[in-house]
Biopython code that builds the backbone (N, CA, C, O; Angstrom):
import numpy as np
from Bio.PDB.StructureBuilder import StructureBuilder

atoms = [
    (1, "MET", "N", (-31.796, -17.671, 18.376)),
    (1, "MET", "CA", (-31.928, -16.348, 17.809)),
    (1, "MET", "C", (-33.303, -15.772, 18.109)),
    (1, "MET", "O", (-33.426, -14.586, 18.416)),
    (2, "SER", "N", (-34.317, -16.585, 18.024)),
    (2, "SER", "CA", (-35.666, -16.070, 18.235)),
    (2, "SER", "C", (-35.914, -15.654, 19.679)),
    (2, "SER", "O", (-36.830, -14.875, 19.939)),
    (3, "ARG", "N", (-35.121, -16.154, 20.625)),
    (3, "ARG", "CA", (-35.299, -15.785, 22.031)),
    (3, "ARG", "C", (-34.314, -14.713, 22.496)),
    (3, "ARG", "O", (-34.362, -14.281, 23.648)),
    (4, "LEU", "N", (-33.444, -14.296, 21.625)),
    (4, "LEU", "CA", (-32.419, -13.339, 22.001)),
    (4, "LEU", "C", (-33.011, -12.077, 22.619)),
    (4, "LEU", "O", (-32.485, -11.561, 23.605)),
    (5, "HIS", "N", (-34.091, -11.585, 22.048)),
    (5, "HIS", "CA", (-34.696, -10.353, 22.575)),
    (5, "HIS", "C", (-35.208, -10.530, 24.004)),
    (5, "HIS", "O", (-35.301, -9.555, 24.750)),
    (6, "GLN", "N", (-35.535, -11.736, 24.387)),
    (6, "GLN", "CA", (-36.011, -11.985, 25.743)),
    (6, "GLN", "C", (-34.869, -11.931, 26.767)),
    (6, "GLN", "O", (-35.101, -11.695, 27.952)),
    (7, "LEU", "N", (-33.658, -12.149, 26.306)),
    (7, "LEU", "CA", (-32.508, -12.170, 27.194)),
    (7, "LEU", "C", (-31.828, -10.809, 27.326)),
    (7, "LEU", "O", (-31.016, -10.600, 28.228)),
    (8, "GLU", "N", (-32.157, -9.893, 26.434)),
    (8, "GLU", "CA", (-31.547, -8.569, 26.471)),
    (8, "GLU", "C", (-32.269, -7.670, 27.469)),
    (8, "GLU", "O", (-33.494, -7.716, 27.580)),
    (9, "PRO", "N", (-31.508, -6.855, 28.194)),
    (9, "PRO", "CA", (-32.163, -5.887, 29.076)),
    (9, "PRO", "C", (-33.048, -4.938, 28.254)),
    (9, "PRO", "O", (-32.699, -4.574, 27.132)),
    (10, "VAL", "N", (-34.156, -4.556, 28.804)),
    (10, "VAL", "CA", (-35.127, -3.698, 28.110)),
    (10, "VAL", "C", (-34.495, -2.396, 27.641)),
    (10, "VAL", "O", (-34.842, -1.889, 26.575)),
    (11, "GLU", "N", (-33.579, -1.856, 28.421)),
    (11, "GLU", "CA", (-32.992, -0.561, 28.101)),
    (11, "GLU", "C", (-31.864, -0.627, 27.062)),
    (11, "GLU", "O", (-31.280, 0.407, 26.738)),
    (12, "THR", "N", (-31.548, -1.800, 26.539)),
    (12, "THR", "CA", (-30.487, -1.929, 25.539)),
    (12, "THR", "C", (-30.876, -1.181, 24.271)),
    (12, "THR", "O", (-31.937, -1.443, 23.706)),
    (13, "PRO", "N", (-30.027, -0.245, 23.810)),
    (13, "PRO", "CA", (-30.317, 0.496, 22.579)),
    (13, "PRO", "C", (-30.352, -0.435, 21.359)),
    (13, "PRO", "O", (-29.820, -1.545, 21.394)),
    (14, "ILE", "N", (-30.976, 0.030, 20.306)),
    (14, "ILE", "CA", (-31.168, -0.800, 19.119)),
    (14, "ILE", "C", (-29.855, -1.155, 18.424)),
    (14, "ILE", "O", (-29.715, -2.273, 17.930)),
    (15, "GLU", "N", (-28.901, -0.246, 18.374)),
    (15, "GLU", "CA", (-27.654, -0.516, 17.652)),
    (15, "GLU", "C", (-26.897, -1.733, 18.203)),
    (15, "GLU", "O", (-26.495, -2.590, 17.415)),
    (16, "PRO", "N", (-26.688, -1.843, 19.513)),
    (16, "PRO", "CA", (-26.027, -3.053, 20.023)),
    (16, "PRO", "C", (-26.856, -4.315, 19.781)),
    (16, "PRO", "O", (-26.304, -5.396, 19.574)),
    (17, "ARG", "N", (-28.173, -4.175, 19.806)),
    (17, "ARG", "CA", (-29.030, -5.342, 19.540)),
    (17, "ARG", "C", (-28.871, -5.798, 18.101)),
    (17, "ARG", "O", (-28.787, -6.997, 17.833)),
    (18, "LEU", "N", (-28.830, -4.852, 17.174)),
    (18, "LEU", "CA", (-28.625, -5.190, 15.766)),
    (18, "LEU", "C", (-27.250, -5.813, 15.560)),
    (18, "LEU", "O", (-27.107, -6.819, 14.865)),
    (19, "GLU", "N", (-26.248, -5.202, 16.171)),
    (19, "GLU", "CA", (-24.886, -5.702, 16.034)),
    (19, "GLU", "C", (-24.759, -7.134, 16.533)),
    (19, "GLU", "O", (-24.067, -7.942, 15.915)),
    (20, "ALA", "N", (-25.412, -7.457, 17.634)),
    (20, "ALA", "CA", (-25.373, -8.824, 18.163)),
    (20, "ALA", "C", (-25.955, -9.816, 17.162)),
    (20, "ALA", "O", (-25.404, -10.899, 16.966)),
    (21, "ARG", "N", (-27.050, -9.454, 16.540)),
    (21, "ARG", "CA", (-27.682, -10.351, 15.563)),
    (21, "ARG", "C", (-26.842, -10.478, 14.294)),
    (21, "ARG", "O", (-26.677, -11.575, 13.761)),
    (22, "ILE", "N", (-26.315, -9.360, 13.817)),
    (22, "ILE", "CA", (-25.472, -9.404, 12.619)),
    (22, "ILE", "C", (-24.228, -10.236, 12.900)),
    (22, "ILE", "O", (-23.814, -11.031, 12.056)),
    (23, "ASN", "N", (-23.630, -10.066, 14.065)),
    (23, "ASN", "CA", (-22.453, -10.871, 14.420)),
    (23, "ASN", "C", (-22.796, -12.356, 14.484)),
    (23, "ASN", "O", (-22.009, -13.191, 14.038)),
    (24, "ALA", "N", (-23.947, -12.691, 15.025)),
    (24, "ALA", "CA", (-24.358, -14.099, 15.087)),
    (24, "ALA", "C", (-24.531, -14.666, 13.679)),
    (24, "ALA", "O", (-24.143, -15.802, 13.407)),
    (25, "ILE", "N", (-25.106, -13.881, 12.803)),
    (25, "ILE", "CA", (-25.344, -14.338, 11.428)),
    (25, "ILE", "C", (-24.028, -14.474, 10.669)),
    (25, "ILE", "O", (-23.839, -15.451, 9.945)),
    (26, "THR", "N", (-23.118, -13.518, 10.819)),
    (26, "THR", "CA", (-21.831, -13.635, 10.133)),
    (26, "THR", "C", (-20.992, -14.782, 10.700)),
    (26, "THR", "O", (-20.252, -15.438, 9.966)),
    (27, "THR", "N", (-21.108, -15.018, 11.993)),
    (27, "THR", "CA", (-20.404, -16.153, 12.590)),
    (27, "THR", "C", (-20.967, -17.467, 12.055)),
    (27, "THR", "O", (-20.214, -18.397, 11.767)),
    (28, "ALA", "N", (-22.275, -17.541, 11.923)),
    (28, "ALA", "CA", (-22.890, -18.749, 11.354)),
    (28, "ALA", "C", (-22.390, -18.982, 9.935)),
    (28, "ALA", "O", (-22.103, -20.117, 9.553)),
    (29, "TRP", "N", (-22.287, -17.914, 9.155)),
    (29, "TRP", "CA", (-21.776, -18.033, 7.780)),
    (29, "TRP", "C", (-20.350, -18.563, 7.813)),
    (29, "TRP", "O", (-20.007, -19.491, 7.080)),
    (30, "ARG", "N", (-19.531, -17.977, 8.656)),
    (30, "ARG", "CA", (-18.116, -18.340, 8.730)),
    (30, "ARG", "C", (-17.929, -19.795, 9.160)),
    (30, "ARG", "O", (-17.073, -20.502, 8.629)),
    (31, "ARG", "N", (-18.728, -20.230, 10.115)),
    (31, "ARG", "CA", (-18.533, -21.579, 10.668)),
    (31, "ARG", "C", (-19.308, -22.665, 9.946)),
    (31, "ARG", "O", (-18.843, -23.800, 9.845)),
    (32, "ARG", "N", (-20.504, -22.321, 9.437)),
    (32, "ARG", "CA", (-21.379, -23.352, 8.866)),
    (32, "ARG", "C", (-21.840, -23.078, 7.444)),
    (32, "ARG", "O", (-22.442, -23.949, 6.817)),
    (33, "GLY", "N", (-21.569, -21.884, 6.920)),
    (33, "GLY", "CA", (-21.925, -21.578, 5.545)),
    (33, "GLY", "C", (-23.197, -20.757, 5.415)),
    (33, "GLY", "O", (-23.834, -20.377, 6.397)),
    (34, "ALA", "N", (-23.534, -20.506, 4.171)),
    (34, "ALA", "CA", (-24.646, -19.619, 3.837)),
    (34, "ALA", "C", (-25.983, -20.120, 4.378)),
    (34, "ALA", "O", (-26.795, -19.321, 4.846)),
    (35, "GLU", "N", (-26.220, -21.409, 4.323)),
    (35, "GLU", "CA", (-27.500, -21.948, 4.802)),
    (35, "GLU", "C", (-27.733, -21.647, 6.267)),
    (35, "GLU", "O", (-28.839, -21.275, 6.659)),
    (36, "ALA", "N", (-26.701, -21.804, 7.079)),
    (36, "ALA", "CA", (-26.832, -21.522, 8.507)),
    (36, "ALA", "C", (-27.117, -20.042, 8.736)),
    (36, "ALA", "O", (-27.947, -19.689, 9.573)),
    (37, "ALA", "N", (-26.437, -19.186, 8.001)),
    (37, "ALA", "CA", (-26.680, -17.745, 8.124)),
    (37, "ALA", "C", (-28.105, -17.405, 7.715)),
    (37, "ALA", "O", (-28.767, -16.599, 8.370)),
    (38, "GLU", "N", (-28.572, -18.011, 6.645)),
    (38, "GLU", "CA", (-29.943, -17.762, 6.194)),
    (38, "GLU", "C", (-30.971, -18.244, 7.218)),
    (38, "GLU", "O", (-31.985, -17.581, 7.437)),
    (39, "LEU", "N", (-30.718, -19.377, 7.837)),
    (39, "LEU", "CA", (-31.641, -19.886, 8.860)),
    (39, "LEU", "C", (-31.707, -18.954, 10.071)),
    (39, "LEU", "O", (-32.790, -18.693, 10.596)),
    (40, "LEU", "N", (-30.560, -18.458, 10.512)),
    (40, "LEU", "CA", (-30.561, -17.526, 11.633)),
    (40, "LEU", "C", (-31.274, -16.225, 11.275)),
    (40, "LEU", "O", (-32.023, -15.675, 12.082)),
    (41, "LEU", "N", (-31.037, -15.747, 10.071)),
    (41, "LEU", "CA", (-31.719, -14.528, 9.642)),
    (41, "LEU", "C", (-33.227, -14.746, 9.591)),
    (41, "LEU", "O", (-33.993, -13.892, 10.037)),
    (42, "GLU", "N", (-33.650, -15.870, 9.059)),
    (42, "GLU", "CA", (-35.091, -16.172, 9.023)),
    (42, "GLU", "C", (-35.681, -16.184, 10.423)),
    (42, "GLU", "O", (-36.774, -15.662, 10.644)),
    (43, "ALA", "N", (-34.964, -16.776, 11.367)),
    (43, "ALA", "CA", (-35.454, -16.811, 12.749)),
    (43, "ALA", "C", (-35.554, -15.409, 13.327)),
    (43, "ALA", "O", (-36.522, -15.087, 14.015)),
    (44, "ALA", "N", (-34.563, -14.580, 13.054)),
    (44, "ALA", "CA", (-34.588, -13.197, 13.558)),
    (44, "ALA", "C", (-35.724, -12.407, 12.929)),
    (44, "ALA", "O", (-36.365, -11.596, 13.598)),
    (45, "LEU", "N", (-35.976, -12.638, 11.655)),
    (45, "LEU", "CA", (-37.046, -11.905, 10.964)),
    (45, "LEU", "C", (-38.432, -12.416, 11.346)),
    (45, "LEU", "O", (-39.409, -11.669, 11.296)),
    (46, "ARG", "N", (-38.513, -13.664, 11.720)),
    (46, "ARG", "CA", (-39.800, -14.260, 12.058)),
    (46, "ARG", "C", (-40.224, -13.954, 13.492)),
    (46, "ARG", "O", (-41.402, -13.707, 13.751)),
    (47, "ALA", "N", (-39.279, -13.970, 14.417)),
    (47, "ALA", "CA", (-39.673, -13.942, 15.820)),
    (47, "ALA", "C", (-39.130, -12.752, 16.610)),
    (47, "ALA", "O", (-39.465, -12.596, 17.784)),
    (48, "GLY", "N", (-38.312, -11.923, 16.002)),
    (48, "GLY", "CA", (-37.742, -10.803, 16.740)),
    (48, "GLY", "C", (-38.710, -9.641, 16.863)),
    (48, "GLY", "O", (-39.768, -9.632, 16.234)),
    (49, "PRO", "N", (-38.343, -8.667, 17.670)),
    (49, "PRO", "CA", (-39.164, -7.467, 17.806)),
    (49, "PRO", "C", (-39.249, -6.719, 16.469)),
    (49, "PRO", "O", (-38.332, -6.789, 15.650)),
    (50, "GLU", "N", (-40.334, -6.019, 16.266)),
    (50, "GLU", "CA", (-40.583, -5.326, 14.994)),
    (50, "GLU", "C", (-39.449, -4.372, 14.627)),
    (50, "GLU", "O", (-39.024, -4.348, 13.471)),
    (51, "ASP", "N", (-38.953, -3.591, 15.574)),
    (51, "ASP", "CA", (-37.906, -2.622, 15.247)),
    (51, "ASP", "C", (-36.636, -3.307, 14.752)),
    (51, "ASP", "O", (-35.924, -2.762, 13.908)),
    (52, "ILE", "N", (-36.354, -4.482, 15.266)),
    (52, "ILE", "CA", (-35.186, -5.247, 14.821)),
    (52, "ILE", "C", (-35.449, -5.871, 13.456)),
    (52, "ILE", "O", (-34.601, -5.802, 12.567)),
    (53, "ARG", "N", (-36.606, -6.471, 13.289)),
    (53, "ARG", "CA", (-36.933, -7.131, 12.012)),
    (53, "ARG", "C", (-36.815, -6.158, 10.850)),
    (53, "ARG", "O", (-36.234, -6.491, 9.818)),
    (54, "VAL", "N", (-37.352, -4.978, 11.006)),
    (54, "VAL", "CA", (-37.324, -3.990, 9.929)),
    (54, "VAL", "C", (-35.884, -3.621, 9.573)),
    (54, "VAL", "O", (-35.555, -3.457, 8.398)),
    (55, "ARG", "N", (-35.045, -3.493, 10.567)),
    (55, "ARG", "CA", (-33.657, -3.081, 10.332)),
    (55, "ARG", "C", (-32.782, -4.213, 9.795)),
    (55, "ARG", "O", (-31.723, -3.955, 9.223)),
    (56, "LEU", "N", (-33.213, -5.462, 9.974)),
    (56, "LEU", "CA", (-32.418, -6.600, 9.505)),
    (56, "LEU", "C", (-32.803, -7.082, 8.108)),
    (56, "LEU", "O", (-32.116, -7.932, 7.542)),
    (57, "GLU", "N", (-33.865, -6.566, 7.558)),
    (57, "GLU", "CA", (-34.342, -7.068, 6.264)),
    (57, "GLU", "C", (-33.303, -6.966, 5.156)),
    (57, "GLU", "O", (-33.321, -7.767, 4.222)),
    (58, "PHE", "N", (-32.395, -5.994, 5.243)),
    (58, "PHE", "CA", (-31.383, -5.827, 4.200)),
    (58, "PHE", "C", (-30.388, -6.985, 4.162)),
    (58, "PHE", "O", (-29.665, -7.147, 3.178)),
    (59, "LEU", "N", (-30.345, -7.785, 5.218)),
    (59, "LEU", "CA", (-29.382, -8.882, 5.251)),
    (59, "LEU", "C", (-29.711, -10.005, 4.269)),
    (59, "LEU", "O", (-28.801, -10.677, 3.783)),
    (60, "ALA", "N", (-30.968, -10.216, 3.972)),
    (60, "ALA", "CA", (-31.311, -11.272, 3.011)),
    (60, "ALA", "C", (-30.688, -10.975, 1.641)),
    (60, "ALA", "O", (-30.050, -11.855, 1.063)),
    (61, "PRO", "N", (-30.858, -9.757, 1.109)),
    (61, "PRO", "CA", (-30.166, -9.466, -0.149)),
    (61, "PRO", "C", (-28.641, -9.483, -0.011)),
    (61, "PRO", "O", (-27.945, -9.850, -0.957)),
    (62, "ALA", "N", (-28.115, -9.094, 1.152)),
    (62, "ALA", "CA", (-26.662, -9.135, 1.363)),
    (62, "ALA", "C", (-26.141, -10.562, 1.277)),
    (62, "ALA", "O", (-25.106, -10.815, 0.660)),
    (63, "ILE", "N", (-26.850, -11.481, 1.888)),
    (63, "ILE", "CA", (-26.442, -12.892, 1.836)),
    (63, "ILE", "C", (-26.552, -13.422, 0.410)),
    (63, "ILE", "O", (-25.669, -14.138, -0.061)),
    (64, "GLN", "N", (-27.626, -13.072, -0.268)),
    (64, "GLN", "CA", (-27.790, -13.507, -1.659)),
    (64, "GLN", "C", (-26.666, -12.958, -2.534)),
    (64, "GLN", "O", (-26.115, -13.671, -3.373)),
    (65, "TYR", "N", (-26.339, -11.705, -2.334)),
    (65, "TYR", "CA", (-25.241, -11.079, -3.078)),
    (65, "TYR", "C", (-23.913, -11.777, -2.781)),
    (65, "TYR", "O", (-23.124, -12.021, -3.694)),
    (66, "ALA", "N", (-23.664, -12.097, -1.521)),
    (66, "ALA", "CA", (-22.436, -12.798, -1.147)),
    (66, "ALA", "C", (-22.375, -14.180, -1.806)),
    (66, "ALA", "O", (-21.308, -14.632, -2.219)),
    (67, "LYS", "N", (-23.522, -14.839, -1.897)),
    (67, "LYS", "CA", (-23.565, -16.176, -2.493)),
    (67, "LYS", "C", (-23.338, -16.134, -4.002)),
    (67, "LYS", "O", (-22.649, -16.993, -4.552)),
    (68, "THR", "N", (-23.918, -15.134, -4.671)),
    (68, "THR", "CA", (-23.925, -15.127, -6.129)),
    (68, "THR", "C", (-23.024, -14.082, -6.772)),
    (68, "THR", "O", (-22.581, -14.259, -7.907)),
    (69, "GLY", "N", (-22.750, -12.994, -6.057)),
    (69, "GLY", "CA", (-22.006, -11.890, -6.652)),
    (69, "GLY", "C", (-22.843, -11.059, -7.606)),
    (69, "GLY", "O", (-22.322, -10.159, -8.265)),
    (70, "ASP", "N", (-24.131, -11.350, -7.689)),
    (70, "ASP", "CA", (-25.038, -10.664, -8.612)),
    (70, "ASP", "C", (-25.657, -9.444, -7.925)),
    (70, "ASP", "O", (-26.407, -9.583, -6.959)),
    (71, "GLU", "N", (-25.341, -8.263, -8.424)),
    (71, "GLU", "CA", (-25.856, -7.033, -7.818)),
    (71, "GLU", "C", (-27.371, -6.894, -7.956)),
    (71, "GLU", "O", (-27.962, -6.041, -7.294)),
    (72, "GLN", "N", (-27.995, -7.677, -8.767)),
    (72, "GLN", "CA", (-29.463, -7.641, -8.883)),
    (72, "GLN", "C", (-30.114, -7.931, -7.535)),
    (72, "GLN", "O", (-31.220, -7.464, -7.263)),
    (73, "ALA", "N", (-29.435, -8.696, -6.698)),
    (73, "ALA", "CA", (-29.973, -9.011, -5.370)),
    (73, "ALA", "C", (-30.132, -7.758, -4.521)),
    (73, "ALA", "O", (-30.914, -7.746, -3.570)),
    (74, "LEU", "N", (-29.397, -6.706, -4.858)),
    (74, "LEU", "CA", (-29.406, -5.488, -4.052)),
    (74, "LEU", "C", (-30.274, -4.378, -4.626)),
    (74, "LEU", "O", (-30.419, -3.331, -3.995)),
    (75, "THR", "N", (-30.846, -4.573, -5.786)),
    (75, "THR", "CA", (-31.524, -3.477, -6.485)),
    (75, "THR", "C", (-32.734, -2.922, -5.747)),
    (75, "THR", "O", (-33.053, -1.746, -5.918)),
    (76, "ARG", "N", (-33.407, -3.704, -4.948)),
    (76, "ARG", "CA", (-34.598, -3.206, -4.257)),
    (76, "ARG", "C", (-34.275, -2.407, -2.995)),
    (76, "ARG", "O", (-35.165, -1.819, -2.382)),
    (77, "LEU", "N", (-33.004, -2.390, -2.614)),
    (77, "LEU", "CA", (-32.607, -1.691, -1.394)),
    (77, "LEU", "C", (-32.351, -0.207, -1.660)),
    (77, "LEU", "O", (-31.871, 0.155, -2.734)),
    (78, "PRO", "N", (-32.667, 0.648, -0.693)),
    (78, "PRO", "CA", (-32.261, 2.048, -0.793)),
    (78, "PRO", "C", (-30.733, 2.136, -0.796)),
    (78, "PRO", "O", (-30.057, 1.210, -0.350)),
    (79, "GLU", "N", (-30.203, 3.223, -1.286)),
    (79, "GLU", "CA", (-28.750, 3.377, -1.456)),
    (79, "GLU", "C", (-27.961, 3.091, -0.176)),
    (79, "GLU", "O", (-26.969, 2.363, -0.217)),
    (80, "GLN", "N", (-28.382, 3.645, 0.945)),
    (80, "GLN", "CA", (-27.655, 3.450, 2.195)),
    (80, "GLN", "C", (-27.633, 1.971, 2.599)),
    (80, "GLN", "O", (-26.595, 1.457, 3.014)),
    (81, "GLU", "N", (-28.760, 1.301, 2.479)),
    (81, "GLU", "CA", (-28.821, -0.124, 2.807)),
    (81, "GLU", "C", (-28.034, -0.950, 1.798)),
    (81, "GLU", "O", (-27.436, -1.964, 2.157)),
    (82, "ARG", "N", (-28.030, -0.525, 0.546)),
    (82, "ARG", "CA", (-27.273, -1.242, -0.488)),
    (82, "ARG", "C", (-25.782, -1.235, -0.146)),
    (82, "ARG", "O", (-25.105, -2.257, -0.259)),
    (83, "GLU", "N", (-25.284, -0.077, 0.269)),
    (83, "GLU", "CA", (-23.876, 0.019, 0.636)),
    (83, "GLU", "C", (-23.564, -0.831, 1.870)),
    (83, "GLU", "O", (-22.525, -1.490, 1.924)),
    (84, "ALA", "N", (-24.452, -0.816, 2.847)),
    (84, "ALA", "CA", (-24.268, -1.651, 4.037)),
    (84, "ALA", "C", (-24.288, -3.128, 3.658)),
    (84, "ALA", "O", (-23.495, -3.912, 4.178)),
    (85, "ALA", "N", (-25.186, -3.511, 2.757)),
    (85, "ALA", "CA", (-25.276, -4.903, 2.312)),
    (85, "ALA", "C", (-23.998, -5.330, 1.597)),
    (85, "ALA", "O", (-23.536, -6.458, 1.771)),
    (86, "LYS", "N", (-23.429, -4.441, 0.797)),
    (86, "LYS", "CA", (-22.167, -4.763, 0.117)),
    (86, "LYS", "C", (-21.048, -4.974, 1.119)),
    (86, "LYS", "O", (-20.227, -5.877, 0.960)),
    (87, "LYS", "N", (-21.013, -4.140, 2.156)),
    (87, "LYS", "CA", (-19.980, -4.294, 3.178)),
    (87, "LYS", "C", (-20.144, -5.608, 3.934)),
    (87, "LYS", "O", (-19.165, -6.301, 4.213)),
    (88, "ILE", "N", (-21.385, -5.941, 4.262)),
    (88, "ILE", "CA", (-21.652, -7.214, 4.943)),
    (88, "ILE", "C", (-21.237, -8.378, 4.045)),
    (88, "ILE", "O", (-20.597, -9.321, 4.511)),
    (89, "ALA", "N", (-21.595, -8.320, 2.772)),
    (89, "ALA", "CA", (-21.235, -9.391, 1.833)),
    (89, "ALA", "C", (-19.723, -9.542, 1.737)),
    (89, "ALA", "O", (-19.210, -10.661, 1.728)),
    (90, "ALA", "N", (-19.010, -8.427, 1.665)),
    (90, "ALA", "CA", (-17.553, -8.481, 1.602)),
    (90, "ALA", "C", (-16.988, -9.116, 2.873)),
    (90, "ALA", "O", (-16.054, -9.915, 2.810)),
    (91, "THR", "N", (-17.550, -8.761, 4.010)),
    (91, "THR", "CA", (-17.111, -9.337, 5.279)),
    (91, "THR", "C", (-17.367, -10.844, 5.299)),
    (91, "THR", "O", (-16.513, -11.619, 5.729)),
    (92, "LEU", "N", (-18.533, -11.246, 4.838)),
    (92, "LEU", "CA", (-18.844, -12.676, 4.798)),
    (92, "LEU", "C", (-17.849, -13.427, 3.926)),
    (92, "LEU", "O", (-17.363, -14.493, 4.304)),
    (93, "LEU", "N", (-17.554, -12.878, 2.779)),
    (93, "LEU", "CA", (-16.658, -13.567, 1.855)),
    (93, "LEU", "C", (-15.216, -13.568, 2.338)),
    (93, "LEU", "O", (-14.490, -14.533, 2.100)),
    (94, "GLU", "N", (-14.790, -12.512, 3.008)),
    (94, "GLU", "CA", (-13.440, -12.482, 3.564)),
    (94, "GLU", "C", (-13.263, -13.590, 4.584)),
    (94, "GLU", "O", (-12.233, -14.264, 4.604)),
    (95, "LYS", "N", (-14.239, -13.777, 5.410)),
    (95, "LYS", "CA", (-14.143, -14.771, 6.479)),
    (95, "LYS", "C", (-14.227, -16.196, 5.940)),
    (95, "LYS", "O", (-13.742, -17.129, 6.581)),
    (96, "ARG", "N", (-14.833, -16.373, 4.776)),
    (96, "ARG", "CA", (-14.918, -17.706, 4.171)),
    (96, "ARG", "C", (-13.793, -17.940, 3.180)),
    (96, "ARG", "O", (-13.611, -19.056, 2.693)),
    (97, "GLY", "N", (-13.041, -16.894, 2.881)),
    (97, "GLY", "CA", (-11.925, -17.045, 1.945)),
    (97, "GLY", "C", (-12.349, -16.937, 0.498)),
    (97, "GLY", "O", (-11.589, -17.322, -0.391)),
    (98, "GLY", "N", (-13.530, -16.431, 0.235)),
    (98, "GLY", "CA", (-13.987, -16.288, -1.134)),
    (98, "GLY", "C", (-13.597, -14.960, -1.742)),
    (98, "GLY", "O", (-13.051, -14.095, -1.057)),
    (99, "ALA", "N", (-13.870, -14.795, -3.005)),
    (99, "ALA", "CA", (-13.591, -13.530, -3.684)),
    (99, "ALA", "C", (-14.654, -12.519, -3.323)),
    (99, "ALA", "O", (-15.824, -12.862, -3.155)),
    (100, "LYS", "N", (-14.239, -11.266, -3.204)),
    (100, "LYS", "CA", (-15.190, -10.212, -2.871)),
    (100, "LYS", "C", (-16.031, -9.869, -4.097)),
    (100, "LYS", "O", (-15.494, -9.761, -5.199)),
    (101, "PRO", "N", (-17.344, -9.697, -3.921)),
    (101, "PRO", "CA", (-18.135, -9.198, -5.036)),
    (101, "PRO", "C", (-17.730, -7.772, -5.335)),
    (101, "PRO", "O", (-17.316, -7.046, -4.432)),
    (102, "GLU", "N", (-17.840, -7.360, -6.575)),
    (102, "GLU", "CA", (-17.466, -5.992, -6.956)),
    (102, "GLU", "C", (-18.637, -5.070, -6.925)),
    (102, "GLU", "O", (-18.496, -3.883, -7.218)),
]
sb = StructureBuilder()
sb.init_structure("model")
sb.init_model(0)
sb.init_chain("A")
sb.init_seg("    ")
for serial, (resi, resn, name, xyz) in enumerate(atoms, 1):
    if name == "N":
        sb.init_residue(resn, " ", resi, " ")
    sb.init_atom(name, np.array(xyz, "f"), 0.0, 1.0, " ", f" {name:<3s}", serial, name[0])
structure = sb.get_structure()
């Protein structure tokens, strides 16, 4: 994950780059569980380009929300990011067969 930005063409727009990372993180959750997803997210936040790191920060609360169902994990997020985090959490739980947080 930390080297992904080195393999992408320079002209790749940010949206496909974000989508690739989010897909990798959700796949890790689906195949290996929350810990694997958290490790990949940490790697992306630690070593990725600044523009990507800033846009991925909402995933940590999304993963926490998916793990606990506690909306307190989302309270620090702006409304738009909160809604995106809820959608990501629902997607994570659907793929693992868990109940969707409300």
